C-alpha positions as CSV (number, residue, x, y, z in Angstrom):
1,M,91.1,51.4,62.2
2,N,88.0,53.3,61.1
3,R,86.6,51.9,65.1
4,L,89.9,53.7,66.0
5,R,89.7,56.9,65.0
6,A,85.6,57.0,65.8
7,T,86.9,56.3,69.4
8,F,89.3,59.0,69.0
9,Q,87.1,61.7,67.4
10,G,84.6,60.6,70.2
11,R,86.8,61.4,73.0
12,K,88.3,64.4,71.2
13,G,84.8,66.0,70.9
14,A,84.0,65.2,74.6
15,V,87.1,67.0,75.5
16,L,86.5,69.8,73.2
17,S,82.8,69.9,75.2
18,V,84.3,69.9,78.7
19,S,86.5,72.7,77.7
20,L,83.5,74.6,75.9
21,I,82.0,74.5,79.4
22,V,84.4,75.7,81.5
23,W,85.1,78.5,78.7
24,V,81.4,79.3,79.2
25,L,81.9,79.5,82.9
26,A,84.7,81.1,83.5
27,A,82.9,84.1,81.1
28,F,79.9,83.9,83.4
29,D,81.1,82.8,86.8
30,L,83.0,85.2,89.2
31,T,84.2,82.0,91.2
32,L,86.4,81.2,87.9
33,L,86.8,84.6,86.7
34,P,88.9,85.7,88.4
35,R,90.1,82.1,89.6
36,V,91.2,81.9,93.4
37,S,94.1,80.2,94.1
38,S,94.5,77.4,96.9
39,L,96.2,80.2,99.1
40,Y,94.0,80.7,102.1
41,L,95.5,83.1,104.7
42,G,94.6,83.1,108.7
43,T,94.1,86.3,110.8
44,L,97.3,87.3,113.6
45,P,96.0,88.4,116.9
46,A,93.7,91.5,117.4
47,K,95.0,94.7,118.6
48,R,93.4,97.1,120.4
49,I,94.6,100.7,120.0
50,A,94.6,102.8,122.7
51,G,93.2,106.6,123.2
52,V,91.6,106.1,119.9
53,T,87.6,106.5,120.4
54,V,85.5,105.8,116.9
55,T,82.2,108.2,117.3
56,P,79.3,107.6,115.0
57,G,80.1,108.8,111.4
58,S,83.8,108.9,111.6
59,V,85.8,108.1,108.9
60,L,88.7,105.6,108.9
61,L,91.4,106.1,106.7
62,T,95.1,105.0,105.7
63,S,98.2,106.5,104.3
64,T,100.6,105.3,101.6
65,D,103.5,107.4,102.7
66,P,105.9,105.6,105.1
67,T,107.6,108.5,106.6
68,G,104.7,110.3,107.4
69,P,103.7,110.8,111.3
70,A,100.8,108.0,111.4
71,N,99.4,105.4,108.5
72,L,95.8,105.2,109.9
73,W,93.9,108.2,110.5
74,V,90.3,109.0,112.2
75,L,88.3,111.4,111.3
76,S,85.7,112.8,113.5
77,R,83.3,115.8,112.0
78,S,80.5,117.5,113.3
79,D,78.9,121.0,113.0
80,A,81.5,122.5,114.7
81,A,84.7,121.0,114.3
82,A,86.8,118.0,112.5
83,R,88.8,116.2,114.8
84,V,91.8,114.0,113.7
85,V,93.4,111.6,115.3
86,G,96.6,110.1,113.7
87,V,98.2,106.1,114.8
88,Q,101.2,104.7,113.7
89,L,100.6,101.0,113.1
90,P,103.0,98.3,113.8
91,P,104.8,96.4,110.1
92,W,102.8,93.0,110.4
93,H,105.4,91.4,108.0
94,H,108.2,91.8,110.2
95,G,109.3,89.5,113.1
96,L,107.4,89.0,116.2
97,G,108.9,91.6,118.0
98,A,107.9,94.5,115.7
99,R,104.6,93.0,115.0
100,T,104.1,93.1,118.8
101,R,104.6,96.6,119.5
102,P,101.8,98.7,120.4
103,P,100.4,101.3,118.2
104,T,101.1,104.5,119.0
105,I,99.1,107.9,118.7
106,G,101.1,110.1,115.9
107,M,99.3,113.0,116.1
108,R,96.5,115.2,117.1
109,T,94.8,117.7,115.7
110,T,91.4,119.9,115.3
111,L,90.5,121.5,112.0
112,P,87.7,124.1,110.7
113,P,84.4,122.0,109.7
114,V,85.0,119.9,106.6
115,V,82.5,120.1,103.8
116,G,82.7,117.4,101.3
117,R,84.3,113.8,100.9
118,P,87.1,113.0,103.2
119,V,89.4,110.9,100.8
120,D,92.8,110.8,102.1
121,V,95.3,111.8,104.2
122,E,99.1,112.1,102.2
123,T,101.9,114.1,103.0
124,W,102.0,117.2,100.6
125,A,105.8,118.1,100.4
126,G,106.8,121.2,102.3
127,A,104.1,121.0,103.9
128,G,103.1,117.6,106.3
129,P,100.1,115.7,106.5
130,A,97.5,116.7,104.0
131,L,93.6,115.8,104.4
132,F,92.1,115.7,101.0
133,V,88.3,116.3,100.6
134,V,86.5,116.2,97.1
135,S,83.0,117.7,96.6
136,S,80.9,116.9,93.3
137,P,82.3,113.8,92.3
138,R,79.9,113.9,88.6
139,R,81.7,116.4,86.5
140,S,84.9,118.6,87.6
141,P,85.2,117.5,91.4
142,T,86.7,120.2,93.2
143,L,89.9,118.7,95.2
144,R,91.3,120.8,98.4
145,L,93.9,120.0,100.0
146,I,94.1,121.1,104.3
147,S,97.0,121.0,106.5
148,L,96.6,119.2,109.3
149,R,99.3,120.9,110.9
150,T,97.7,124.4,110.6
151,G,94.0,124.3,109.6
152,R,94.8,126.2,106.5
153,P,93.8,125.2,102.9
154,L,97.0,124.6,101.2
155,L,95.5,124.2,97.7
156,E,92.1,124.4,95.6
157,S,92.3,122.7,92.0
158,T,89.2,121.6,89.7
159,V,89.8,118.1,88.3
160,P,89.3,118.1,84.7
161,L,87.0,115.0,84.8
162,P,84.8,114.1,82.3
163,V,80.7,113.4,83.0
164,Q,80.3,110.3,85.3
165,K,78.6,107.6,83.1
166,S,79.1,104.9,85.4
167,D,77.1,103.7,88.3
168,L,80.0,104.9,90.8
169,R,82.5,107.3,91.1
170,D,85.9,106.5,93.6
171,F,88.7,108.9,94.5
172,F,91.7,107.8,96.2
173,V,95.0,109.2,96.8
174,A,98.7,107.5,96.1
175,R,101.7,107.8,94.5
176,W,102.3,107.2,90.7
177,S,104.9,109.2,89.8
178,G,106.9,112.2,91.3
179,P,107.1,113.2,94.6
180,R,103.6,114.5,95.5
181,P,100.7,112.3,95.7
182,D,98.4,111.9,92.8
183,L,94.3,111.3,92.6
184,F,93.3,108.3,91.5
185,V,89.5,108.0,89.6
186,L,87.6,104.7,89.4
187,D,84.5,104.8,87.3
188,R,82.7,101.2,87.8
189,N,79.3,99.6,87.6
190,V,77.6,97.5,90.1
191,N,75.1,94.8,90.2
192,R,74.4,94.7,86.8
193,R,73.9,91.1,86.2
194,K,72.9,91.5,82.5
195,P,73.7,94.7,81.4
196,L,72.8,96.0,77.8
197,S,76.2,97.9,77.1
198,P,78.7,97.0,79.9
199,R,81.4,99.5,80.5
200,P,84.9,98.6,81.9
201,W,85.9,99.7,84.9
202,L,88.5,102.9,84.3
203,I,91.1,104.1,86.0
204,R,92.3,107.5,85.4
205,I,95.2,109.4,87.3
206,Y,95.9,112.9,87.7
207,S,99.3,114.0,88.7
208,G,100.1,115.8,92.3
209,E,102.8,117.4,90.7
210,S,100.3,119.9,88.0
211,G,97.9,120.7,90.8
212,F,95.9,117.4,89.6
213,K,95.4,119.2,86.2
214,K,97.4,116.8,84.2
215,L,95.9,113.1,83.3
216,I,99.7,111.1,83.6
217,L,97.5,107.3,83.2
218,E,94.0,106.0,81.6
219,S,93.6,102.6,82.0
220,S,90.3,100.0,81.1
221,I,90.0,96.9,82.8
222,K,89.3,94.2,80.4
223,K,85.6,94.4,79.6
224,S,85.3,90.5,80.7
225,I,87.0,91.0,84.0
226,S,85.1,94.6,84.6
227,K,81.6,92.4,83.8
228,Q,82.3,89.8,86.5
229,L,83.3,92.5,88.8
230,S,80.6,94.6,88.6
231,Q,77.9,91.4,89.9
232,R,79.5,91.7,93.2
233,N,79.8,94.2,96.0
234,W,83.6,94.9,96.6
235,W,85.3,97.0,99.2
236,L,88.4,98.8,97.2
237,D,91.5,100.6,98.0
238,F,94.8,101.6,95.9
239,G,98.0,100.7,98.2
240,V,101.2,99.7,97.6
241,R,102.1,96.3,97.8
242,R,105.5,96.1,95.8
243,P,107.1,99.1,95.1
244,P,106.8,102.1,93.6
245,K,103.5,101.3,91.8
246,P,100.3,101.1,94.3
247,S,97.7,98.0,93.2
248,L,94.1,98.3,93.3
249,V,92.9,95.9,96.2
250,L,89.3,94.2,96.0
251,V,87.8,92.6,99.0
252,T,84.7,90.9,99.1
253,R,81.6,91.6,101.1
254,G,79.3,88.5,100.5
255,K,79.9,85.0,101.3
256,K,79.0,83.7,97.7
257,T,82.5,83.8,96.4
258,G,84.5,80.7,95.3
259,T,86.1,79.7,98.3
260,G,82.8,80.5,101.1
261,Q,85.2,83.0,102.5
262,T,85.6,86.5,102.2
263,E,87.9,86.8,99.3
264,V,91.4,89.3,99.0
265,H,92.0,90.4,95.4
266,A,95.0,92.4,93.7
267,L,95.1,94.3,90.4
268,S,98.9,95.2,89.9
269,G,100.0,98.4,89.3
270,H,103.3,97.5,87.3
271,S,100.9,96.2,84.9
272,R,98.5,99.3,84.5
273,F,95.6,97.6,86.2
274,H,96.0,94.6,83.5
275,R,96.6,91.9,85.8
276,F,96.1,90.2,88.9
277,S,99.0,89.6,91.3
278,L,96.9,88.1,94.3
279,H,93.8,85.4,94.7
280,T,93.2,84.4,97.9
281,G,90.9,83.7,100.6
282,T,91.3,84.6,104.3
283,E,89.5,84.1,107.6
284,L,88.3,87.6,107.5
285,P,84.6,88.2,109.1
286,E,81.9,89.9,106.4
287,R,82.0,93.3,107.0
288,D,78.8,95.3,108.0
289,S,80.1,98.7,107.6
290,L,79.5,99.9,111.0
291,T,80.7,97.9,113.4
292,Q,83.3,95.9,111.2
293,R,85.0,97.6,108.0
294,F,88.2,96.9,106.1
295,L,91.2,99.1,105.4
296,F,94.4,98.8,103.8
297,Q,97.7,99.5,104.9
298,S,100.5,99.6,102.7
299,E,103.7,97.9,102.9
300,R,106.8,96.9,101.2
301,K,106.3,93.1,101.4
302,G,102.7,92.3,100.1
303,G,100.6,95.0,102.6
304,T,98.4,94.0,104.8
305,V,94.3,93.7,104.8
306,L,92.7,95.0,108.4
307,M,89.6,94.2,110.0
308,A,88.8,97.4,111.7
309,Q,86.2,96.3,115.1
310,I,84.4,99.2,116.4
311,R,82.8,98.3,119.6
312,Y,81.4,101.1,122.2
313,G,83.8,103.7,120.5
314,R,86.5,101.3,120.6
315,L,89.0,101.0,118.3
316,G,90.5,97.1,117.4
317,L,92.2,95.8,114.4
318,V,92.5,92.4,112.6
319,P,95.3,91.7,110.3
320,V,95.6,89.3,107.5
321,P,99.5,90.1,105.8
322,L,99.4,89.7,102.2
323,P,102.2,87.3,100.6
């Protein structure tokens, strides 16, 4: 009996030791936290966008509003003017007939010179599509909305943000509640493998209905998750995967991942960004920020990650529909 008890205790100790090792790895290794499932997504055939020229320094933006004249916007700036081209992309999640429809030009316009950081293009109720531009991001940034129809300013508002204490502060526009788009602000740290006092990634949402004065959501991503995310470089965006709430979509920018491939992760807005709704590897190549860039197209059935490929000013898109 004593021998049997000793054998059982030995096996129990081994199991506990293995569990402890797995827990420690999960705490310090991004390949385990967040865990990538066995799901692996291939790419659809690339599409060339006819009639669009992407000059050096151009900004590519996607819209979350399905009723707008376009869901992909190409902004080219110079000292004299800013040229904007809107492209209506096909719904990649629909049948083959819909996916094979060629992208169409939905809008072309020229604006006065744009000063600041272009953030997004979204439909502003009563005024049509508007360009959102942010300046002075570190403290109380100024947000300006410029009508793409008239080129005139629609709104200028000082957002009551606290002083930036994180490494990066990113701005996005999507709809959280109400008919007008809202401003999403993400404070995050990057490339800190041994931070002395790691801060969690923090998401703030300011209401478009209040002129971006009212804070309607403040949500911190778990410290354990934030610490792991801070050790990698990510491309990220807010977009709709399952209406009505948008998700935070993160795409890896390196090869040292759990799958050895470009991975896509999504934090669900329905959980106030506390739970992941997707971890997957893909066939997408690594981006280089110049000739290959990531985009996210909002859709009702999962959304689509796009690799924008720019060659000699011509634009092509490689889509990966997400489940």
